[in-house]
N, C-alpha and C positions, 0 to 999 in steps of 0.2 A: 528595525522591523524585518522579520524574516518573511521572504517571499518564496512561494513554491510554484514552479512552472511544470505542468504536466504534459506528457505526450504519449502517444501510443493508443491502444484500445482499438475499437472498431468491431467488425462482425466476422464470425467465422462459424463453420459447421462444428457440431459436436465431434470431440476427438482432436480438434485442431489446437493450434497454439497462438497465443498473443503475448506481447510484452508491453508493460507500462514503464515509463521512465518519469522520474520526478527529480528536478534540479532545484536546490535550495540556495538562496543567497541571503546575506545579511545576518548570519549567525553572530551572536555576541561572544559566545563561549565555544570552546573546542569540543564540548560534550553534548551530544544530542542523539535523539532517536528519530527514525523516519519509518513510515509505513503506509498501509492502505486500509481504509474502511470501505465498505460498499453498502449500497442502499437500493432496495426495490421500492417503487413508489407505494406508498401507503404502509410501509414497514419500517422498523427501526434500523438505524445504521449498525452494521456488525463488523467487528474486526476481522481482517483478512490475514495480514502478516505484518511484522515490524522487525526492525534491526537497529541496533545502536552502534555508536563508534567504538565501543569496547568489544564488539564482535558477537554479542549476544543477539539471539533472534527468536522469534516465536511465530507460530502458525495456528490458524483456526483448524479445528480437527477435520473439517470437510475438505480442506485443501492440501493437507499433509500429503506429501509424496507426489503432488501434481504441480504445486507452485513453489518457486524458489525466489527468495529475496536476496539482493546483494546490495553492497554499498561501496561506492568509490569515494573514499574520504578525501582524496585530493580535489575532487570535483563537487563534493557535497551532493552527490547524485545517487539515488536509489533506483534500483530496477526490479520489477516484479515479473519473472518469467512464468507464464501460465501455460501449462501443458495439459493434454487430455481434458480439455474443457468440456463442460457439461451445460445443458440448457439452464440448470439452476444456478450457474455462475453469472447468468445475465443480471446486470445491475449497473448502476452508476458507481464508479470507483473514485474515491477521493484520497489523494495523497495527504498525509499528515506529518507533522514534525513537532518536536518539543525539546527544549533544552534542559528540562529538569526531570521529566518522567523516565523511569528505568523499567526494564522488563522483569523485575524480580518476581512478579506474581502474574506474568502473562501479559496478554495484549492490552489490557486495560479497557476503558470505556472512552467514548468520544470526548468526554470533558477532560480527559487526561492529556489531550493533545491541543496545544494553543494555536497552532498554525494549520491552515487547510488550503488545499489547492481548489481549483474551480471545478474539478470533477471531469471525468471522461467516461463515455458510455461504452460498455462491453456487452455485446449481444451474441448469444450462442443459439444457433438454430439446430433443431433436431433432424 
């Protein structure tokens, strides 16, 4: 059973930066993808960014150029560096992982990822 442990997040003013870290344990295979979805109360979860062990990555259009996702394969840890944050980035951010899904067609949907973290709140004030 894969477990995801999230850290980071918090509150910052617009234009500031935050980072999210997600550490995974229990992978059965050496092939996997990790990433983040975010959700505002009352709205659907939306993909933010994802990265796979083969080096492929993808970003939502509204975070391209501001967010950077990276993967430390030795530690099975993904990091989402978020710069130039905007109030509309405010949401609960969930780390996700899957051992079968690939990014051939982009971020995918929430159902494409089997494993989910507990979520961490990111709040951006104007």
